[in-house]
N, C-alpha and C positions, 0 to 999 in steps of 0.2 A: 505493499500501498503505498501510495505517497507520503501519506503522515510519518509513516516509520521513517523514508528516507530522510523526511525535513529534521526528526529529530535527531537523526546522527549525524547529519552534514556540519563539516565547519563553516560553510559559508553556503546562502542563499542568493541564486539574484531572481531577478523579477522582470522578463525583458518583454517587449512588445510594441507594434508601430502607437504614431504619436494619435493620442484621445480612447485607447484602447483598454485603459479603466486601472493601470499600475499601480498609481497612487493609492487608490482606494483598496485594494487587496494588501499592500505592502505594510497598510498602516492595520488592518486585521491580522496578517499575519506577525507583525512585532511585537503584536499584543500577545497573542495565544504561545509563540515560541519564545518571550522574552528577547526580543530581536532590537537591534539598532541600524539604522537605515543610512546606509552610504548611497551619495547621489551617482548615478550612472550614466547623465547625461553633459555630453561636451560643453552645451551652451549655458547650462544652468550652476555654472561657476562664475559667473561673471556677475559683479554690480550692474544693477542696475537694467536687467535682462529677466523681469520677472515676469509682466504678465505674456511676451510673446513666446518667452522658452513652457509656458505654466509651469511655472517652479511652485513647488507647494508653499502655503501660506501658512503664517502659526498657528491661527485655526487646525488648521488642518493637518497639522502634526499632532494633532490630540496627546501631547506630552510627550509625541516618542521623539528620542536623540536620535537629529539628522545631521550628516556629515559631508566635507568640499559646498557645499552650495557657498553663492556669494563672497567666495575671497579673492577673485583676481576682477583686475580693473578692468573694463572695457576695449585697454590700449594695449593687453598686457597678451601676449602667446601664451598657449598654451597647446602642450602635444600629446598624446596617445603615450610618448615614456613616459611623461611626468606624471601622468593620472594613475598610471602604474603602477611607481614605484611610491603613493603617497595612498592608495587604495591599500596597498598591501601593509604596508605602515598601521594603516586604519583598523584591518583585518588581525591584525596581531595584539592592537590595542584592546579590541572590542573582546574577541576573545579571554583577554585576561583578565578581565573583569567576568568572565564567565555569563556574556551576552550571543545572542545569534547574530551576527553581521549578514544583513542585507540588504544585496546592489542591484539600486532599481533606476532602469532608464532605458533608454528607446537607442542609445549607441552600441550596436551591436560589436564593433573591433574593440572598444574601449572594455567592456565587459570580459571578451574571449581575454584579452592578452593580460586581462588579470589572475584568469582563474586557470591558463595554461603557462608552458613555458617559453612564450614567445622574448625575445631578444633581439631589441633595437638595436641599430647602429647607435652611437653616442651622436645625440644628435645637435648639432650646431643652429644655432639660432642667432643670424644679423639682423637687425631690428630693423634696417637702412632698407637692405635687400628686401625684407619681408614688405616694409613699406610702399618699396616700389616696387613690387610687382600686385598689390593691392591697387595703385594707383594707374597700374598698366590693364588690371583685369576691368576696372572703371571707362577707361578709355577703348579699351577695344572689345570688351567684350567677353565671356566665356566659350566660346568659340575658336576667337583668335586665340586662347591661351592654350586652349587643349592642341589647337596643332602646332605650336611653336611645342608643347612635350610632345604633342606626336613625334616631330620630328628629333630630336635627344634622344626620347625613351621611348621606341614606340612599344613594346609589351605595353610596359605600367599604363601605357595613355590607351590599350585597348581596354585594360580592366576599368578606368575610370569614365566617368560621366560626363560627358563635357559642362554639365550644369551641376556638377559636385568642383563648384571651385578652391573648396578650400582643400582638398585633394590631389588638388591639379598644383595648385601654387605650392605646398609641401614637396611634391615631386621636385617641382622645379626649382624650387630651393638647394634640395640633397642633393642636385646636380653639381648646382653652383658653388656651394660653400665644403661639399665634401667627396664629390666626385663618385659616391656612391646614384646609384640609380634606385629606386624604392622595389623595381623586380629581383635587384640583388639580394636585398634586408630582406625581402619575404620568404628567403632561405635559410632564416633564420626567425622564424617562427613555426616553434615546435605543436605538438598537439599530446605531449604530457602533460595532464590534469596536476596542479599542486595543490589541489583543496582534496578533499571529499566534500564536493558540491552537488548541490541541485539547480539546474534552470527551469524555473516555470515561466510558461511562453502565455501570452495573452494575443486574441484578434483571431488565430487562426481557422478556428470554428463559428468566428463572424463572417457575415453574410460578408461582400465589398459594396451593396446600398447600403448597409447598416453605418459599414465602419465611416465609408465618405460621409453618409450623413452626421454622423456624430462629427466629424470634422470641423465639413461646413459651420454647422451651429456651435463647433468651440471658438470657431474664427470671430461670428458675430459674437458671440458673449465676450470675450477679447477686447473684440472694440469697444462694447457697451460699457467694459470695465477698464477704458482709459490706456490703448492698445497704441493708438497713434499719437496719445497727449507723451506715453513713456520713448516713443521711438521718436516723438521731435525735439525732448530733451536732448538725446545725442547728436541727433543732427545739426540742433544749436549749439551745441559744443565744438559742432566742426571734428566730428569722429570718424573718422575716415582714411580708410587704407588698410584696414585691420581684420584678423580671425573674425572677430566678434560679431560685427556688422553683416557679415554674410548670410548668418542665421536667419532658417524662413519667419518671414514675418517684422524682418529687419531692412534686408534689404528692398523688399516689393514698396516698404511705405517709405523708404531713400527715394526710390523712383518718382513717386507722388510728391514730394518735398521738394524735388529738384525741379518739378515741372514737364518730368518725362511722360506723365502719364493720366488722366484723370483718379480722384480716390475708387471711384468703382473699377476700373481698370486694375488695378493696383491691388484691389482683396480681390479680383477672379484669380488675379498669378499668384496670391498668397495660397489661398483655398486649393486650386490647379496643384500648386508644386507641395502643397504641404499632401493631397492626395498622394502625389508621385513617389513623395518623401516613404509615405505609408507602405506604401505597395513595395518598396526598393525594401525597407527593412525586413519586410514579414520574407522575401524572397532571401535576404540575408540570411534569417532566424532558420530558417528553414533547409538552406544549405550546408551551414557554415557551424552550425552547433548541435547539440547534442540537449535537443528540449521536452522536458513536459507538459506538451500541451495541456492548459486546461479548456475542461467542455464550458457549455453554459450550464450555472447552475451548481455544476460539481463542489461539493466541501471538503477543502485541504485546510 
């Protein structure tokens, strides 16, 4: 039974596409199994990106301790290697308190990198170079940046969608700063689990229509809750050319604030990009991770 596996596990992870119900399940499990929650979303590490990333509120936490939320400035870089190191430290701290670490989020690679023996090339970060790439992205667009990567590292380019600009830019960075391609780095990705863990998945048994309706509705709720004002605050600070504002919900509304499209067009693009991202998330979870997908109404 899945309940027995959870009780025996050193670490639990809850993954699923956006709007699939991860937050509610995580609170329920943390209360039932004496857990503490670790953020597993690559964009929720940033301060000021709250509404657009669906960051859990103090009220929603219901007293359950949460870790690795809102500790980076929007102008700072943050990599999967950074995340891997920090989460493994948090897991050790939580287990030392005799609590169950529960990683919750939709960033599949981040969760996978913690649970398995992934070894990343020591990441070099040149903020000037990174900012230059993001400025180039704003001027030329994602297709041109992807074409640039294709010339330098065709194997990696083939594995990254042009709209996944953060990964495209990181791949370009690696080539420029270390001479190591993402394809070469991938050979260091292990498959050996480092913990006795269970990964619980949501969204697999939800109809595509239901998931998309939930995503569309959530965007509307975000707007009612002040998403435009949140994005405008970042825009007014002239925060540009950085990783954080490439997050879905921010880049689309930046286009509106820059006068590149109407608000209705920006919102439609936001919903469409969210739906596409959810589809990619589900594909990743199915193909890359050993997951126990939870059926509707299943008691765990």
